[in-house]
Gaussian input, Z-matrix of N, CA and C with variables (Angstrom, degrees):
# hf/3-21g

backbone

0 1
 N
 C     1     B1
 C     2     B2     1     A1
 N     3     B3     2     A2     1     D1
 C     4     B4     3     A3     2     D2
 C     5     B5     4     A4     3     D3
 N     6     B6     5     A5     4     D4
 C     7     B7     6     A6     5     D5
 C     8     B8     7     A7     6     D6
 N     9     B9     8     A8     7     D7
 C    10    B10     9     A9     8     D8
 C    11    B11    10    A10     9     D9
 N    12    B12    11    A11    10    D10
 C    13    B13    12    A12    11    D11
 C    14    B14    13    A13    12    D12
 N    15    B15    14    A14    13    D13
 C    16    B16    15    A15    14    D14
 C    17    B17    16    A16    15    D15
 N    18    B18    17    A17    16    D16
 C    19    B19    18    A18    17    D17
 C    20    B20    19    A19    18    D18
 N    21    B21    20    A20    19    D19
 C    22    B22    21    A21    20    D20
 C    23    B23    22    A22    21    D21
 N    24    B24    23    A23    22    D22
 C    25    B25    24    A24    23    D23
 C    26    B26    25    A25    24    D24
 N    27    B27    26    A26    25    D25
 C    28    B28    27    A27    26    D26
 C    29    B29    28    A28    27    D27
 N    30    B30    29    A29    28    D28
 C    31    B31    30    A30    29    D29
 C    32    B32    31    A31    30    D30
 N    33    B33    32    A32    31    D31
 C    34    B34    33    A33    32    D32
 C    35    B35    34    A34    33    D33
 N    36    B36    35    A35    34    D34
 C    37    B37    36    A36    35    D35
 C    38    B38    37    A37    36    D36
 N    39    B39    38    A38    37    D37
 C    40    B40    39    A39    38    D38
 C    41    B41    40    A40    39    D39
 N    42    B42    41    A41    40    D40
 C    43    B43    42    A42    41    D41
 C    44    B44    43    A43    42    D42
 N    45    B45    44    A44    43    D43
 C    46    B46    45    A45    44    D44
 C    47    B47    46    A46    45    D45
 N    48    B48    47    A47    46    D46
 C    49    B49    48    A48    47    D47
 C    50    B50    49    A49    48    D48
 N    51    B51    50    A50    49    D49
 C    52    B52    51    A51    50    D50
 C    53    B53    52    A52    51    D51
 N    54    B54    53    A53    52    D52
 C    55    B55    54    A54    53    D53
 C    56    B56    55    A55    54    D54
 N    57    B57    56    A56    55    D55
 C    58    B58    57    A57    56    D56
 C    59    B59    58    A58    57    D57
 N    60    B60    59    A59    58    D58
 C    61    B61    60    A60    59    D59
 C    62    B62    61    A61    60    D60
 N    63    B63    62    A62    61    D61
 C    64    B64    63    A63    62    D62
 C    65    B65    64    A64    63    D63
 N    66    B66    65    A65    64    D64
 C    67    B67    66    A66    65    D65
 C    68    B68    67    A67    66    D66
 N    69    B69    68    A68    67    D67
 C    70    B70    69    A69    68    D68
 C    71    B71    70    A70    69    D69
 N    72    B72    71    A71    70    D70
 C    73    B73    72    A72    71    D71
 C    74    B74    73    A73    72    D72
 N    75    B75    74    A74    73    D73
 C    76    B76    75    A75    74    D74
 C    77    B77    76    A76    75    D75
 N    78    B78    77    A77    76    D76
 C    79    B79    78    A78    77    D77
 C    80    B80    79    A79    78    D78
 N    81    B81    80    A80    79    D79
 C    82    B82    81    A81    80    D80
 C    83    B83    82    A82    81    D81
 N    84    B84    83    A83    82    D82
 C    85    B85    84    A84    83    D83
 C    86    B86    85    A85    84    D84
 N    87    B87    86    A86    85    D85
 C    88    B88    87    A87    86    D86
 C    89    B89    88    A88    87    D87
 N    90    B90    89    A89    88    D88
 C    91    B91    90    A90    89    D89
 C    92    B92    91    A91    90    D90
 N    93    B93    92    A92    91    D91
 C    94    B94    93    A93    92    D92
 C    95    B95    94    A94    93    D93
 N    96    B96    95    A95    94    D94
 C    97    B97    96    A96    95    D95
 C    98    B98    97    A97    96    D96
 N    99    B99    98    A98    97    D97
 C   100   B100    99    A99    98    D98
 C   101   B101   100   A100    99    D99
 N   102   B102   101   A101   100   D100
 C   103   B103   102   A102   101   D101
 C   104   B104   103   A103   102   D102
 N   105   B105   104   A104   103   D103
 C   106   B106   105   A105   104   D104
 C   107   B107   106   A106   105   D105
 N   108   B108   107   A107   106   D106
 C   109   B109   108   A108   107   D107
 C   110   B110   109   A109   108   D108
 N   111   B111   110   A110   109   D109
 C   112   B112   111   A111   110   D110
 C   113   B113   112   A112   111   D111
 N   114   B114   113   A113   112   D112
 C   115   B115   114   A114   113   D113
 C   116   B116   115   A115   114   D114
 N   117   B117   116   A116   115   D115
 C   118   B118   117   A117   116   D116
 C   119   B119   118   A118   117   D117
 N   120   B120   119   A119   118   D118
 C   121   B121   120   A120   119   D119
 C   122   B122   121   A121   120   D120
 N   123   B123   122   A122   121   D121
 C   124   B124   123   A123   122   D122
 C   125   B125   124   A124   123   D123
 N   126   B126   125   A125   124   D124
 C   127   B127   126   A126   125   D125
 C   128   B128   127   A127   126   D126
 N   129   B129   128   A128   127   D127
 C   130   B130   129   A129   128   D128
 C   131   B131   130   A130   129   D129
 N   132   B132   131   A131   130   D130
 C   133   B133   132   A132   131   D131
 C   134   B134   133   A133   132   D132
 N   135   B135   134   A134   133   D133
 C   136   B136   135   A135   134   D134
 C   137   B137   136   A136   135   D135
 N   138   B138   137   A137   136   D136
 C   139   B139   138   A138   137   D137
 C   140   B140   139   A139   138   D138
 N   141   B141   140   A140   139   D139
 C   142   B142   141   A141   140   D140
 C   143   B143   142   A142   141   D141
 N   144   B144   143   A143   142   D142
 C   145   B145   144   A144   143   D143
 C   146   B146   145   A145   144   D144
 N   147   B147   146   A146   145   D145
 C   148   B148   147   A147   146   D146
 C   149   B149   148   A148   147   D147
 N   150   B150   149   A149   148   D148
 C   151   B151   150   A150   149   D149
 C   152   B152   151   A151   150   D150
 N   153   B153   152   A152   151   D151
 C   154   B154   153   A153   152   D152
 C   155   B155   154   A154   153   D153
 N   156   B156   155   A155   154   D154
 C   157   B157   156   A156   155   D155
 C   158   B158   157   A157   156   D156
 N   159   B159   158   A158   157   D157
 C   160   B160   159   A159   158   D158
 C   161   B161   160   A160   159   D159
 N   162   B162   161   A161   160   D160
 C   163   B163   162   A162   161   D161
 C   164   B164   163   A163   162   D162
 N   165   B165   164   A164   163   D163
 C   166   B166   165   A165   164   D164
 C   167   B167   166   A166   165   D165
 N   168   B168   167   A167   166   D166
 C   169   B169   168   A168   167   D167
 C   170   B170   169   A169   168   D168
 N   171   B171   170   A170   169   D169
 C   172   B172   171   A171   170   D170
 C   173   B173   172   A172   171   D171
 N   174   B174   173   A173   172   D172
 C   175   B175   174   A174   173   D173
 C   176   B176   175   A175   174   D174
 N   177   B177   176   A176   175   D175
 C   178   B178   177   A177   176   D176
 C   179   B179   178   A178   177   D177
 N   180   B180   179   A179   178   D178
 C   181   B181   180   A180   179   D179
 C   182   B182   181   A181   180   D180
 N   183   B183   182   A182   181   D181
 C   184   B184   183   A183   182   D182
 C   185   B185   184   A184   183   D183
 N   186   B186   185   A185   184   D184
 C   187   B187   186   A186   185   D185
 C   188   B188   187   A187   186   D186
 N   189   B189   188   A188   187   D187
 C   190   B190   189   A189   188   D188
 C   191   B191   190   A190   189   D189
 N   192   B192   191   A191   190   D190
 C   193   B193   192   A192   191   D191
 C   194   B194   193   A193   192   D192
 N   195   B195   194   A194   193   D193
 C   196   B196   195   A195   194   D194
 C   197   B197   196   A196   195   D195
 N   198   B198   197   A197   196   D196
 C   199   B199   198   A198   197   D197
 C   200   B200   199   A199   198   D198
 N   201   B201   200   A200   199   D199
 C   202   B202   201   A201   200   D200
 C   203   B203   202   A202   201   D201
 N   204   B204   203   A203   202   D202
 C   205   B205   204   A204   203   D203
 C   206   B206   205   A205   204   D204
 N   207   B207   206   A206   205   D205
 C   208   B208   207   A207   206   D206
 C   209   B209   208   A208   207   D207
 N   210   B210   209   A209   208   D208
 C   211   B211   210   A210   209   D209
 C   212   B212   211   A211   210   D210
 N   213   B213   212   A212   211   D211
 C   214   B214   213   A213   212   D212
 C   215   B215   214   A214   213   D213
 N   216   B216   215   A215   214   D214
 C   217   B217   216   A216   215   D215
 C   218   B218   217   A217   216   D216
 N   219   B219   218   A218   217   D217
 C   220   B220   219   A219   218   D218
 C   221   B221   220   A220   219   D219
 N   222   B222   221   A221   220   D220
 C   223   B223   222   A222   221   D221
 C   224   B224   223   A223   222   D222
 N   225   B225   224   A224   223   D223
 C   226   B226   225   A225   224   D224
 C   227   B227   226   A226   225   D225
 N   228   B228   227   A227   226   D226
 C   229   B229   228   A228   227   D227
 C   230   B230   229   A229   228   D228
 N   231   B231   230   A230   229   D229
 C   232   B232   231   A231   230   D230
 C   233   B233   232   A232   231   D231
 N   234   B234   233   A233   232   D232
 C   235   B235   234   A234   233   D233
 C   236   B236   235   A235   234   D234
 N   237   B237   236   A236   235   D235
 C   238   B238   237   A237   236   D236
 C   239   B239   238   A238   237   D237
 N   240   B240   239   A239   238   D238
 C   241   B241   240   A240   239   D239
 C   242   B242   241   A241   240   D240
 N   243   B243   242   A242   241   D241
 C   244   B244   243   A243   242   D242
 C   245   B245   244   A244   243   D243
 N   246   B246   245   A245   244   D244
 C   247   B247   246   A246   245   D245
 C   248   B248   247   A247   246   D246
 N   249   B249   248   A248   247   D247
 C   250   B250   249   A249   248   D248
 C   251   B251   250   A250   249   D249
 N   252   B252   251   A251   250   D250
 C   253   B253   252   A252   251   D251
 C   254   B254   253   A253   252   D252
 N   255   B255   254   A254   253   D253
 C   256   B256   255   A255   254   D254
 C   257   B257   256   A256   255   D255
 N   258   B258   257   A257   256   D256
 C   259   B259   258   A258   257   D257
 C   260   B260   259   A259   258   D258
 N   261   B261   260   A260   259   D259
 C   262   B262   261   A261   260   D260
 C   263   B263   262   A262   261   D261
 N   264   B264   263   A263   262   D262
 C   265   B265   264   A264   263   D263
 C   266   B266   265   A265   264   D264
 N   267   B267   266   A266   265   D265
 C   268   B268   267   A267   266   D266
 C   269   B269   268   A268   267   D267
 N   270   B270   269   A269   268   D268
 C   271   B271   270   A270   269   D269
 C   272   B272   271   A271   270   D270
 N   273   B273   272   A272   271   D271
 C   274   B274   273   A273   272   D272
 C   275   B275   274   A274   273   D273
 N   276   B276   275   A275   274   D274
 C   277   B277   276   A276   275   D275
 C   278   B278   277   A277   276   D276
 N   279   B279   278   A278   277   D277
 C   280   B280   279   A279   278   D278
 C   281   B281   280   A280   279   D279
 N   282   B282   281   A281   280   D280
 C   283   B283   282   A282   281   D281
 C   284   B284   283   A283   282   D282
 N   285   B285   284   A284   283   D283
 C   286   B286   285   A285   284   D284
 C   287   B287   286   A286   285   D285
 N   288   B288   287   A287   286   D286
 C   289   B289   288   A288   287   D287
 C   290   B290   289   A289   288   D288
 N   291   B291   290   A290   289   D289
 C   292   B292   291   A291   290   D290
 C   293   B293   292   A292   291   D291
 N   294   B294   293   A293   292   D292
 C   295   B295   294   A294   293   D293
 C   296   B296   295   A295   294   D294
 N   297   B297   296   A296   295   D295
 C   298   B298   297   A297   296   D296
 C   299   B299   298   A298   297   D297
 N   300   B300   299   A299   298   D298
 C   301   B301   300   A300   299   D299
 C   302   B302   301   A301   300   D300
 N   303   B303   302   A302   301   D301
 C   304   B304   303   A303   302   D302
 C   305   B305   304   A304   303   D303
 N   306   B306   305   A305   304   D304
 C   307   B307   306   A306   305   D305
 C   308   B308   307   A307   306   D306
 N   309   B309   308   A308   307   D307
 C   310   B310   309   A309   308   D308
 C   311   B311   310   A310   309   D309
 N   312   B312   311   A311   310   D310
 C   313   B313   312   A312   311   D311
 C   314   B314   313   A313   312   D312
 N   315   B315   314   A314   313   D313
 C   316   B316   315   A315   314   D314
 C   317   B317   316   A316   315   D315

   B1=1.4521
   B2=1.5334
   B3=1.3282
   B4=1.4582
   B5=1.5238
   B6=1.3208
   B7=1.4579
   B8=1.5255
   B9=1.3097
   B10=1.4628
   B11=1.5290
   B12=1.3184
   B13=1.4611
   B14=1.5223
   B15=1.3300
   B16=1.4575
   B17=1.5282
   B18=1.3159
   B19=1.4559
   B20=1.5282
   B21=1.3262
   B22=1.4685
   B23=1.5150
   B24=1.3270
   B25=1.4578
   B26=1.5253
   B27=1.3334
   B28=1.4570
   B29=1.5238
   B30=1.3141
   B31=1.4684
   B32=1.5184
   B33=1.3417
   B34=1.4607
   B35=1.5188
   B36=1.3212
   B37=1.4585
   B38=1.5142
   B39=1.3294
   B40=1.4624
   B41=1.5185
   B42=1.3113
   B43=1.4548
   B44=1.5167
   B45=1.2941
   B46=1.4680
   B47=1.5264
   B48=1.3221
   B49=1.4556
   B50=1.5202
   B51=1.3203
   B52=1.4620
   B53=1.5292
   B54=1.3282
   B55=1.4628
   B56=1.5296
   B57=1.3358
   B58=1.4657
   B59=1.5226
   B60=1.3411
   B61=1.4611
   B62=1.5142
   B63=1.3142
   B64=1.4533
   B65=1.5277
   B66=1.3088
   B67=1.4644
   B68=1.5237
   B69=1.3278
   B70=1.4617
   B71=1.5174
   B72=1.3221
   B73=1.4543
   B74=1.5207
   B75=1.3279
   B76=1.4587
   B77=1.5194
   B78=1.3184
   B79=1.4671
   B80=1.5265
   B81=1.3282
   B82=1.4618
   B83=1.5272
   B84=1.3322
   B85=1.4596
   B86=1.5292
   B87=1.3172
   B88=1.4618
   B89=1.5276
   B90=1.3168
   B91=1.4671
   B92=1.5275
   B93=1.3142
   B94=1.4687
   B95=1.5222
   B96=1.3238
   B97=1.4579
   B98=1.5282
   B99=1.3202
   B100=1.4664
   B101=1.5294
   B102=1.3200
   B103=1.4676
   B104=1.5246
   B105=1.3247
   B106=1.4624
   B107=1.5238
   B108=1.3106
   B109=1.4698
   B110=1.5252
   B111=1.3118
   B112=1.4575
   B113=1.5272
   B114=1.3302
   B115=1.4658
   B116=1.5259
   B117=1.3220
   B118=1.4721
   B119=1.5262
   B120=1.3347
   B121=1.4563
   B122=1.5228
   B123=1.3122
   B124=1.4685
   B125=1.5275
   B126=1.3233
   B127=1.4624
   B128=1.5273
   B129=1.3239
   B130=1.4655
   B131=1.5251
   B132=1.3164
   B133=1.4684
   B134=1.5330
   B135=1.3181
   B136=1.4637
   B137=1.5260
   B138=1.3190
   B139=1.4655
   B140=1.5206
   B141=1.3138
   B142=1.4663
   B143=1.5200
   B144=1.3164
   B145=1.4628
   B146=1.5267
   B147=1.3231
   B148=1.4576
   B149=1.5270
   B150=1.3320
   B151=1.4569
   B152=1.5204
   B153=1.3248
   B154=1.4512
   B155=1.5210
   B156=1.3326
   B157=1.4644
   B158=1.5207
   B159=1.3077
   B160=1.4616
   B161=1.5335
   B162=1.3054
   B163=1.4655
   B164=1.5278
   B165=1.3171
   B166=1.4653
   B167=1.5283
   B168=1.3406
   B169=1.4603
   B170=1.5205
   B171=1.3252
   B172=1.4610
   B173=1.5307
   B174=1.3272
   B175=1.4585
   B176=1.5258
   B177=1.3328
   B178=1.4627
   B179=1.5233
   B180=1.3344
   B181=1.4642
   B182=1.5182
   B183=1.3138
   B184=1.4612
   B185=1.5193
   B186=1.3226
   B187=1.4620
   B188=1.5217
   B189=1.3219
   B190=1.4596
   B191=1.5280
   B192=1.3608
   B193=1.4709
   B194=1.5328
   B195=1.3264
   B196=1.4687
   B197=1.5271
   B198=1.3207
   B199=1.4660
   B200=1.5358
   B201=1.3341
   B202=1.4655
   B203=1.5182
   B204=1.3218
   B205=1.4650
   B206=1.5184
   B207=1.3136
   B208=1.4589
   B209=1.5177
   B210=1.3300
   B211=1.4568
   B212=1.5259
   B213=1.3227
   B214=1.4640
   B215=1.5215
   B216=1.3382
   B217=1.4567
   B218=1.5247
   B219=1.3203
   B220=1.4619
   B221=1.5331
   B222=1.3339
   B223=1.4672
   B224=1.5244
   B225=1.3291
   B226=1.4601
   B227=1.5325
   B228=1.3443
   B229=1.4631
   B230=1.5221
   B231=1.3051
   B232=1.4624
   B233=1.5296
   B234=1.3277
   B235=1.4602
   B236=1.5317
   B237=1.3243
   B238=1.4510
   B239=1.5234
   B240=1.3195
   B241=1.4635
   B242=1.5314
   B243=1.3092
   B244=1.4668
   B245=1.5228
   B246=1.3121
   B247=1.4653
   B248=1.5342
   B249=1.3250
   B250=1.4626
   B251=1.5263
   B252=1.3251
   B253=1.4677
   B254=1.5274
   B255=1.3371
   B256=1.4625
   B257=1.5256
   B258=1.3102
   B259=1.4596
   B260=1.5303
   B261=1.3276
   B262=1.4625
   B263=1.5274
   B264=1.3117
   B265=1.4633
   B266=1.5286
   B267=1.3049
   B268=1.4538
   B269=1.5163
   B270=1.3305
   B271=1.4589
   B272=1.5269
   B273=1.3107
   B274=1.4627
   B275=1.5234
   B276=1.3064
   B277=1.4594
   B278=1.5252
   B279=1.3185
   B280=1.4586
   B281=1.5217
   B282=1.3392
   B283=1.4757
   B284=1.5259
   B285=1.3087
   B286=1.4629
   B287=1.5277
   B288=1.3255
   B289=1.4563
   B290=1.5285
   B291=1.3256
   B292=1.4672
   B293=1.5302
   B294=1.3130
   B295=1.4605
   B296=1.5215
   B297=1.3303
   B298=1.4640
   B299=1.5247
   B300=1.3115
   B301=1.4620
   B302=1.5177
   B303=1.3345
   B304=1.4655
   B305=1.5344
   B306=1.3154
   B307=1.4594
   B308=1.5212
   B309=1.3163
   B310=1.4618
   B311=1.5176
   B312=1.3070
   B313=1.4634
   B314=1.5163
   B315=1.2993
   B316=1.4751
   B317=1.5015
   A1=109.34
   A2=114.99
   A3=122.02
   A4=110.14
   A5=116.08
   A6=122.03
   A7=108.82
   A8=116.17
   A9=119.93
   A10=112.17
   A11=117.29
   A12=119.90
   A13=112.88
   A14=117.79
   A15=120.39
   A16=110.95
   A17=116.83
   A18=123.12
   A19=112.95
   A20=116.73
   A21=121.48
   A22=112.95
   A23=115.67
   A24=120.92
   A25=110.35
   A26=117.21
   A27=121.60
   A28=109.95
   A29=115.66
   A30=123.09
   A31=104.94
   A32=117.28
   A33=118.85
   A34=110.89
   A35=114.06
   A36=121.64
   A37=107.01
   A38=115.60
   A39=119.74
   A40=109.29
   A41=114.57
   A42=120.59
   A43=110.46
   A44=114.52
   A45=121.50
   A46=104.93
   A47=114.95
   A48=122.04
   A49=109.10
   A50=118.04
   A51=121.00
   A52=114.80
   A53=117.04
   A54=119.75
   A55=113.56
   A56=117.85
   A57=121.03
   A58=111.38
   A59=115.91
   A60=123.44
   A61=108.38
   A62=116.34
   A63=120.05
   A64=109.28
   A65=115.25
   A66=122.96
   A67=107.88
   A68=116.13
   A69=121.46
   A70=109.03
   A71=115.11
   A72=123.05
   A73=106.39
   A74=117.05
   A75=121.76
   A76=108.93
   A77=114.88
   A78=121.26
   A79=111.47
   A80=114.77
   A81=121.44
   A82=112.21
   A83=115.83
   A84=120.88
   A85=108.35
   A86=116.20
   A87=120.38
   A88=112.12
   A89=117.50
   A90=121.18
   A91=110.34
   A92=116.73
   A93=120.94
   A94=110.94
   A95=117.46
   A96=120.84
   A97=110.64
   A98=116.51
   A99=120.19
   A100=111.03
   A101=116.64
   A102=120.89
   A103=110.91
   A104=117.78
   A105=121.18
   A106=111.00
   A107=116.38
   A108=121.03
   A109=110.52
   A110=117.30
   A111=121.51
   A112=113.10
   A113=118.07
   A114=121.35
   A115=111.68
   A116=117.58
   A117=122.25
   A118=111.84
   A119=116.62
   A120=121.78
   A121=110.37
   A122=117.13
   A123=121.72
   A124=106.83
   A125=114.55
   A126=121.52
   A127=111.41
   A128=116.93
   A129=119.14
   A130=112.61
   A131=117.35
   A132=120.78
   A133=111.36
   A134=117.74
   A135=121.73
   A136=110.45
   A137=116.64
   A138=120.54
   A139=111.82
   A140=117.73
   A141=120.54
   A142=109.97
   A143=116.66
   A144=121.34
   A145=111.29
   A146=116.86
   A147=120.63
   A148=112.91
   A149=116.99
   A150=120.47
   A151=114.04
   A152=117.19
   A153=120.46
   A154=113.86
   A155=115.96
   A156=120.93
   A157=109.07
   A158=115.70
   A159=121.34
   A160=109.02
   A161=116.55
   A162=121.77
   A163=112.19
   A164=117.24
   A165=121.45
   A166=112.11
   A167=117.52
   A168=121.47
   A169=113.37
   A170=117.39
   A171=122.23
   A172=108.83
   A173=115.92
   A174=121.69
   A175=109.38
   A176=116.47
   A177=122.34
   A178=107.24
   A179=115.59
   A180=121.06
   A181=109.47
   A182=116.74
   A183=121.97
   A184=108.72
   A185=116.15
   A186=121.47
   A187=108.70
   A188=115.98
   A189=120.72
   A190=111.17
   A191=119.79
   A192=118.44
   A193=113.41
   A194=117.53
   A195=121.08
   A196=112.30
   A197=117.82
   A198=123.14
   A199=109.63
   A200=114.56
   A201=120.38
   A202=110.91
   A203=114.75
   A204=122.51
   A205=106.84
   A206=116.21
   A207=122.54
   A208=107.87
   A209=115.22
   A210=122.45
   A211=107.57
   A212=116.90
   A213=121.90
   A214=108.88
   A215=115.44
   A216=120.73
   A217=109.60
   A218=116.57
   A219=119.34
   A220=109.98
   A221=115.95
   A222=119.76
   A223=108.76
   A224=118.11
   A225=119.92
   A226=112.49
   A227=116.76
   A228=122.53
   A229=107.66
   A230=116.89
   A231=121.79
   A232=109.96
   A233=116.01
   A234=121.05
   A235=110.57
   A236=115.04
   A237=120.69
   A238=115.06
   A239=117.55
   A240=119.52
   A241=109.24
   A242=116.41
   A243=120.81
   A244=112.38
   A245=117.89
   A246=121.71
   A247=112.80
   A248=117.74
   A249=121.89
   A250=110.34
   A251=116.57
   A252=121.80
   A253=112.84
   A254=117.98
   A255=121.90
   A256=107.86
   A257=116.20
   A258=121.99
   A259=113.82
   A260=117.29
   A261=120.01
   A262=112.98
   A263=116.61
   A264=123.70
   A265=112.67
   A266=116.76
   A267=121.01
   A268=115.08
   A269=118.16
   A270=121.07
   A271=112.88
   A272=117.70
   A273=120.70
   A274=113.47
   A275=118.36
   A276=121.55
   A277=112.18
   A278=119.04
   A279=123.39
   A280=115.48
   A281=118.84
   A282=119.03
   A283=113.63
   A284=117.60
   A285=120.35
   A286=112.52
   A287=117.29
   A288=120.32
   A289=112.35
   A290=117.82
   A291=119.80
   A292=111.81
   A293=116.50
   A294=121.53
   A295=109.57
   A296=117.23
   A297=119.41
   A298=110.25
   A299=114.16
   A300=122.75
   A301=108.56
   A302=117.26
   A303=119.50
   A304=110.32
   A305=117.13
   A306=121.45
   A307=109.72
   A308=115.87
   A309=120.92
   A310=110.26
   A311=117.18
   A312=121.93
   A313=107.61
   A314=117.16
   A315=120.53
   A316=110.78
   D1=156.28
   D2=-179.76
   D3=-104.52
   D4=168.89
   D5=175.49
   D6=-120.59
   D7=175.96
   D8=179.14
   D9=-58.15
   D10=-33.85
   D11=-179.21
   D12=-69.14
   D13=-17.41
   D14=173.54
   D15=-75.03
   D16=-23.07
   D17=-178.15
   D18=-102.89
   D19=-33.48
   D20=-167.59
   D21=-113.59
   D22=142.46
   D23=171.44
   D24=-88.53
   D25=-18.51
   D26=178.74
   D27=-148.77
   D28=129.95
   D29=172.53
   D30=-128.79
   D31=124.15
   D32=-179.30
   D33=-148.95
   D34=160.55
   D35=172.24
   D36=-129.41
   D37=153.44
   D38=179.70
   D39=-165.78
   D40=170.91
   D41=175.14
   D42=-73.54
   D43=148.26
   D44=167.27
   D45=-128.06
   D46=54.87
   D47=-173.60
   D48=100.95
   D49=174.26
   D50=-175.04
   D51=-73.47
   D52=-8.83
   D53=-175.23
   D54=-117.65
   D55=-1.34
   D56=-172.77
   D57=-133.76
   D58=137.74
   D59=170.81
   D60=-101.47
   D61=147.79
   D62=173.66
   D63=-134.81
   D64=144.58
   D65=179.43
   D66=-124.74
   D67=139.27
   D68=177.45
   D69=-121.73
   D70=132.54
   D71=176.67
   D72=-123.43
   D73=100.15
   D74=-176.39
   D75=-101.12
   D76=116.40
   D77=-174.07
   D78=-71.96
   D79=155.13
   D80=179.26
   D81=-69.56
   D82=-33.41
   D83=-177.06
   D84=-163.74
   D85=179.53
   D86=-176.60
   D87=-62.89
   D88=-41.15
   D89=178.98
   D90=-60.90
   D91=-44.74
   D92=179.05
   D93=-64.52
   D94=-41.76
   D95=178.63
   D96=-62.07
   D97=-49.12
   D98=-179.52
   D99=-58.81
   D100=-43.46
   D101=-179.15
   D102=-67.15
   D103=-42.05
   D104=179.24
   D105=-63.91
   D106=-45.77
   D107=178.94
   D108=-63.54
   D109=-45.38
   D110=-175.41
   D111=-73.80
   D112=-21.15
   D113=179.56
   D114=-68.58
   D115=-19.03
   D116=178.57
   D117=54.07
   D118=41.71
   D119=177.73
   D120=-96.73
   D121=-36.69
   D122=178.09
   D123=-85.82
   D124=95.42
   D125=-172.82
   D126=-129.34
   D127=159.63
   D128=173.60
   D129=-55.93
   D130=-37.94
   D131=-179.46
   D132=-61.12
   D133=-42.88
   D134=178.88
   D135=-57.04
   D136=-49.89
   D137=-176.31
   D138=-73.08
   D139=-34.57
   D140=176.48
   D141=-62.44
   D142=-41.82
   D143=179.07
   D144=-67.62
   D145=-45.07
   D146=-177.19
   D147=-65.92
   D148=-35.82
   D149=-171.82
   D150=-112.69
   D151=3.42
   D152=175.05
   D153=64.71
   D154=38.18
   D155=177.25
   D156=-115.75
   D157=167.60
   D158=178.68
   D159=-71.66
   D160=131.94
   D161=179.78
   D162=-54.92
   D163=-34.36
   D164=-179.74
   D165=-67.44
   D166=-16.93
   D167=-179.84
   D168=-92.59
   D169=1.08
   D170=-179.26
   D171=-100.32
   D172=124.59
   D173=179.53
   D174=-109.35
   D175=122.35
   D176=176.65
   D177=-114.36
   D178=123.66
   D179=-177.53
   D180=-127.08
   D181=128.02
   D182=174.95
   D183=-101.73
   D184=127.53
   D185=178.41
   D186=-109.91
   D187=107.48
   D188=-178.48
   D189=-63.33
   D190=-47.93
   D191=-179.48
   D192=-60.81
   D193=-34.75
   D194=-179.32
   D195=-87.44
   D196=-8.23
   D197=-175.40
   D198=50.54
   D199=49.90
   D200=-175.45
   D201=-142.99
   D202=155.71
   D203=173.01
   D204=-120.74
   D205=131.49
   D206=179.34
   D207=-117.31
   D208=138.40
   D209=177.97
   D210=-124.86
   D211=130.64
   D212=175.73
   D213=-125.80
   D214=141.31
   D215=179.98
   D216=-155.79
   D217=160.32
   D218=177.19
   D219=-66.01
   D220=139.73
   D221=174.21
   D222=-64.51
   D223=140.72
   D224=176.98
   D225=-61.48
   D226=-33.22
   D227=173.71
   D228=-135.26
   D229=152.69
   D230=-179.43
   D231=-65.48
   D232=138.43
   D233=178.91
   D234=-55.46
   D235=132.16
   D236=177.00
   D237=85.58
   D238=-5.21
   D239=178.33
   D240=-71.99
   D241=165.90
   D242=-178.51
   D243=-58.56
   D244=-29.35
   D245=-177.75
   D246=-88.24
   D247=-1.28
   D248=-177.00
   D249=-82.12
   D250=110.71
   D251=-178.55
   D252=-90.82
   D253=-8.43
   D254=-176.93
   D255=-144.97
   D256=80.46
   D257=-171.51
   D258=-55.89
   D259=-36.97
   D260=-178.71
   D261=-94.45
   D262=-3.11
   D263=178.42
   D264=62.75
   D265=20.06
   D266=-177.87
   D267=-74.96
   D268=-10.10
   D269=-178.15
   D270=-111.41
   D271=2.78
   D272=-174.68
   D273=-70.10
   D274=-20.26
   D275=179.50
   D276=-75.86
   D277=-16.18
   D278=-173.90
   D279=-46.90
   D280=-52.28
   D281=-178.72
   D282=-62.40
   D283=-20.81
   D284=-179.86
   D285=-74.27
   D286=-17.92
   D287=-175.58
   D288=-67.90
   D289=-18.12
   D290=177.63
   D291=-96.11
   D292=4.40
   D293=178.05
   D294=-62.53
   D295=131.91
   D296=179.85
   D297=-99.41
   D298=142.62
   D299=-177.47
   D300=-132.15
   D301=162.68
   D302=176.17
   D303=-63.84
   D304=148.95
   D305=176.37
   D306=-62.38
   D307=143.64
   D308=175.45
   D309=-76.22
   D310=138.63
   D311=173.30
   D312=-96.24
   D313=106.55
   D314=-178.62
   D315=-107.06

């Protein structure tokens, strides 16, 4: 099985304001982008489960020209609140790095 790093040159998470998290999955090339998009692994259900939010509140967008997939969802806690362990949301992508995907056919 493959991992996100087999498909992506960049995987990151960050704030999109104090109430929203965003994740970027930038593919290495067109073949990797097509395979990542078509694998249907990066889904609202995945992020809803991981972050305890409503699936309907998770937006997954594939950008063909950018060869990237962007995911946006409500932050589980407001940025800067006492319960916020990652104020800039830069570490939220970590658990996704062990996600398994189908091998790429090159």
